[in-house]
N, C-alpha and C positions, 0 to 999 in steps of 0.2 A: 554415504546412501541417501538418491534425492527420491524423495516420498514425499509428492507438493499433496500431503492431506486436506483438503479445503473442508474444515468440522465447523460449521456455524449452524444457526437456528434452521429446524425443519423447512418453513417459510420459505428463508431465504435461499435455500438450496432450492428447493422446489423452481423459485422465480429467475435462479439463472439455471435452468438444469442445463439447456442447450450450451450455454457456453462454457462448462465444469471441465469438458475435456483441454479445449483452447485455455481454458486459463490454468490447469497445471503446465502447460508448455513453456509457460512465463519462467517457469522453472529450466527450462535446459539452460538458460547462462549460465549454469554449473559446470556442462561439459568443457567451458572455458578453463576450468582448471586443470584439464588434462595437459595445458601447456607447461606444468609443472613435472617431471618425469614420474616420480615417484606415488605419483596420484592415481588410485584406483576409483572409479565411479561407479556405481550400481543406478540405475535410473527405473525406477518403478512410475506406470501412468495407468489411468484405467483404462485407456484405449491407445492400440499401436501407434508409436510416432513414425509416420512416414517416411521411408528413407531417404527421400528426396529432400524433408528438411534438416534430419541428421546430418546430411552428409552438406548441407549447406553450412552448419555451424561448426562441424569439422574443416570446412574449407577457407574460416577467418583464422584458422591458426597452422600458415605454413612453417612445415619443417617439423612436425609435431607427427610424423609417420606411423608411430604404433599405438594414435590416443583412439581409433577405431577396437584394440585390439582390450585397451584397458576399460571398454566400455559396455558391459553386459545390461542389455535394454529387456525391460520385465512389463507386461501389462497382466490388468487384471480382466481385460477384455468385458467389461460392466460401464456402461455408460448412465448408471441411474443416479437420480442424484444425492447420493450417500456418499459418506467420508473415505478416502481410497484405502485408506486402514484398515475402515471396517471391509471392506470387500476384500482386500489381502487374507485377514484373519477368517473369512468365511472361504478361502484356498487352501488346505493342507497341502497342496502340489506346489503351490505359489511361497507358500511357508519354507517349504522343504528347500527350496530353491536360493530362498532370501539365507538360509541356516548357512548351506555350502557354500555362498560365495563368500561369507562373513568370517569363517572359520578359520581361526587362528591369524586375523586381523585386529592386532588390542586398538590399534589406534580410529576402528568405525566409530560414526556416528549417522544418527538420520537425521535429513533435515527435513522437516515438514511446512507447511503453511503454518498451524497453528496444533497446541496441545490441549486436546480433554480427553475422555477416556479410552478411546481407542485407539490413538496414538500410542499413548501410554501400555496401554494391552499389547500395544504391537512391539514396540523398544522391548517387552519384556519376552514376549515371545522367540526374540531371533536374538537375547541378551545383548544388545547394542543400545547404549545410550543415544535419549534424544534431544538434540538440541533443540529446544524451544523455551518458552515458558510456561512451568508445568500448572496445570486448572487449577490445583490450589491457592493461585494467585490471581485468578479469575476478578473476584472483585476488584481489582485497581484498575483493570479494562473496561469496566460497567462504566455508565457517565456519572452515577453518582458516588463509586468507591474514587473515582478521577477527583472528583472535589476533596474526599475526605485524604485522600493523596498529596494533592498540591495543597490543603490546607497544615497539615503534617509535617509537610516537608519544607514548609516555609516559600513557596510557591506562586508565585502574582498570578491569579484567575480572576475571570469576572465575575461579579458579583451576582449574587444569586442563591440557589436552594438546592437541595438534590434529595433526592427521599421521595420524589411527591410519586403518589399514585393516585390515579384516577383525576377526573375533571375539576372536584369537587377543591380537591388539595392545591390542584392548577391554581385556581380562583385565588386560594386564601395566599400561595406562594406570591401571585403576582400581585397584588394587593401590597403586600409585606414589602416584594421588590420597591415597587411606585413611594412607597412613604420612604424608605432608605434611598433611593436615588432619583431627587425631586430631578424632573424635567425627560425624564427616560421616557425613550418615544418607541422602542419597538424592546422585545424577548423572544429569546429564540428558546423552543422546548425540544427536547432530545429523547427518544425513547432509551431507557439506559444499553437496550444489549442489540441496537441497531450499529451496520457498518457502513462506510464508504458515505456516510451525510444521510441515508436515507431515509433514518428517521427521525428526521428534525424539520419542525416546522416553524414559520414566523407568527407572532402574534404584536399586532399592532397596537401601541399605548398613547397614541397621540390622541387629541381630541376627545376626551374622557374627563370626567368630574373629578374638581380637585381631589386628591389623596386624604381621607379620613373622613368624605362627607358621605351621607346616607345613599347620595343616588350613585355613590363609584361600584358598591359590590354588584347592584343589579345590571351596570352598564358592563361591566365586564363579563357577568353571565351572560348577558347578548351577546358580546363579542364572541364568546366561547361554545356559542351555540353552532358556529359556522364549522368546527372542528369535525373533519370526517368521522363517522361511528365506529371505523375500525382501526381509526388511530386511537380514540378516546380509550376502545376495549383493550390495544395495548399497554396502552397507560397506566392500564393497572397494575401492570408486573414492576412498573418503576419507571422512573425518567427524572430529569434535572430541568429546571426555566433560569435561563442566563440572562443577564444584559446583554442585546446587540448591539456589540461596541459602536461606537458612534465614530464619525468623521472618515478622515483617509486613513485604509487600513489593509493590511496584506496579510497573507495566511501563508507564510514558513512553516517549515515542520523539522524536527530535527529527530536522527535513526541514531540507537546506540545499541552496545550489547554490552553483556556482563558474561564473564567467562567464569568456570570453577571455582579460581581464585580468588570471585568475588572483586574486581574492578573494574568499575564504571568507564566504558570506553566510547568516545563520539565516535562515528563511524562518518556521516556526513550533515547537512541541511539544506536544505528543499524551498523555492516556494512555488507553492502548489497554485496549479491554475481548478478555481471552482468553476463548476457550470450548473446545469439543471433549472429549474423553473423558479426555483430559491434560492439560487447560486451557494447552494451547501454541500455540493457533489464535487467529487473529485474526480477531475477528467486527465489533467498532464503534470508537470512538472518540470520544473526548471533549476538545474544545479552548478553551483551551489547556489545557497541564499543568498540575495543581494548583502555587499558588508555593509550597508548603511545600519539593518539590525540584525544578520548574523551573531555578533557578537556580544550583542543582549540578550540573544537565545540560549545561546549554548551555556551560559551559567546557570539559567534556569533548568535547564533540562539534565544538568548535571548535578542537581542538588536533588531530582526523579530518581537518577540514576544511583544515588550513595543512598539515598533512604531503599529503594528499593533492593540495593543488594545487600544492605545487613539484614532485610529481610527473609535473604535465602533465592532470591531470583536469580536463575540463570538464564541466558537467552539473548533475540534479539528484539527490541521494541522501537514505537518511535512516538514520540510527542509531537502534539499539532498545539499552534499559539496562532493566533490572532495578536498583531503589531497593531499600534495606532500612532499618529506622527502627533506627536505635543509641542509645544514651545521650546521642553528641554532636551526634545531629541524624540525616539521609537520607544513606545511603553508595550512591553509585551503583555500578554494574557495566555496562561496554557489553557487550553480547551477540553485536550483528549489525550487519554494514552493507549496505544494499540499494542496489545501480548502480543503479537503475530508479525508475519511479512508482511507488506502493503504494496502500497501501488510502487512506493520508489525503491523497492528491495533491488527488481530483476535488473531496473537501469545502473543503478549504482553498482551492482556486484558486476555486469557486463565491460563498464567502466575499468573496475578496479585488476577482477582478472585480468583484461585483453591489455593493459599497460601497466601492471605491477606500480602502479603510482601509491601515493598516501595522502590524507586530508591532514593539510597541518590546523589542528585544532586551534589555534592562537587566532590564526587569521582567518580561519574558515576558508582553505584553499586546498584543493586538490593537487597536486604535483605529480607529473608523470616522472619517469629517471630522469629524462633529461632535462627538468627542472620547468620544461613549458606546465604553466596551468593549464586546467582542461577545465570544460563546462558541456554540459547539455539540454535539450529537450527532449521530454520523454512523455508519451504515448500510450494507453493502450486500444484508444479509442478513435485511430483514423480508419474513418467508415462514414460508407455512401452507400446506398440500393444500386447505383451504379456502377460499384465494383464488383458487385455480383458477376459472376462468369470469367472476372480477369484469373488467367492460369500462373502459377507458381513460378513457374521457371520462365515465362514471359516477362514478368513483373522482373524478377530476379534480374533476368538480360538488360533489362532496360536501364532498370537502376545503375550496373556495372558500368553501360555503355554511357549512362549519362556522367559518369564519374562520383558518384554517390555513394558508394558502399565501402566498407571497411575496409582503410588502407593501413595495414600493419607498418609501414614505414613514418609515416608522419603521425598516425594514431590519431586519425580523424574521419569521420565518414559515418553512416549510418547501419545502426546492427537491427535487424526486424526478429520480431517476434511474433508469438499467435498465427503465426503462418497456416496452418489449418481451417484458418477461419475466412481466409482471402477469397479462393473461389466462391464459397455455397454462402458466405454471411457478409460479404462486404467490409469486412474487417480486420484491420493488422494491426498491432504494433510497432513503435518504433524508436530506439533510441540515438540521438538526433547528438552526435560529440563533436566537439569544435574545440580549436585554441579559443575563440571569444564567446561569448553570447551570442553575437552579431552571426558568426559563422554556423553556431550551431542551428540556430533556428533557422537559417538560410538553405542546411541542408534538410531539415523538415519539410519546409518551404516544396523543396525542389521532389521530396516523395510524393508529397501530394499532388504536385503537378503532372508527376509520370501519371499517375495512377488516375487523374481529371483524363488524361491523353488516353491510357490504353481505355478508359470505357469509353470517351465520346469516339474511338476508333473502331469499338465492337457494337456500338450502337448503329454507326454508320453501314456496317456490313450485313 
């Protein structure tokens, strides 16, 4: 049961209200599971998925003639910024249909975005287990909880302090960090319950009086006065401050799952492409992470997985790292645990379900059944105001004519998502799959070039 219920802080939900229906559609990659003849998939979204989009996904699976018959599609018909699970619970008719659809299917389970009270209550209401990390473990996904987890599991992480509440405690933590880390130039402050780097701020610490001098506290106090008032208010609920790791750095991540049996399994590694004003926001990813440091982060991630498995965690999660080049090689620092689906979940899922391949955990490479290594470049943010007005059918036809679409024979090409936001919002998602990193990036650049051409043609007419 694909129920991509996004359940985050209400302020975040409100801020992304217009995007929620389209973000839910990222989970349509699970339609590719219908390539397996015994799979039946029930998908629920807040708003109906246009048939044009359903047909696009089914068209990427040639030879699976009965896929549509095994795909009941339901909708809550409610675009408000609330969790999808909550909307379903408020619709007795929809609940009844779900119960009827899963009746007699003992192996059924729910795939959500994340699990909080509403998702738990929905699972109980339809008597189907939910495959996600239970809310009672949510503390491990908070920034302060991450630091405690890393310390307990013996995982390398940046110097700093968690459990910081308010600007006064932040000032004390920065003073403490400067005394422990001579020469530190900057620190990153993170709100405990923020996502996608939206709650991160960088505080510059260079050109301050020497640590321990009477002038230091006053100078830091002056520097912190520039914090936005809204951020200072949110910091009262908790956050962390960490050294901003200096030098040549990269931002890879590891995705894992723990099945009910309790064994942690590495699913994938990625290099995250960060952007935004402070370079702290996730905008794209490359799969897999670079071979120079992927073997360094996987053992650290397995420590996290082993610790969470002993605690009873079941479900999918990710660990974000910063790696820094040092004389002895790449030094890993774990910086965050995401107890939910993320921006790397749907690209990897599409690759896995379309190729039937698997990750070699030791070599951190993904092999198709043919033995060919696979790579991709993926983003949810291929966007430009000029793309508004481009009809989806026109874009897909142009992509096919250029030979950029998914080719089941070579198992290369672009797989598109968030298709419903192209014409009205000028935004689309793409997973560009190739046999080499260069080929994957070329497919992505080709997609962008097509959109730019169509936008220019639209302006000309």
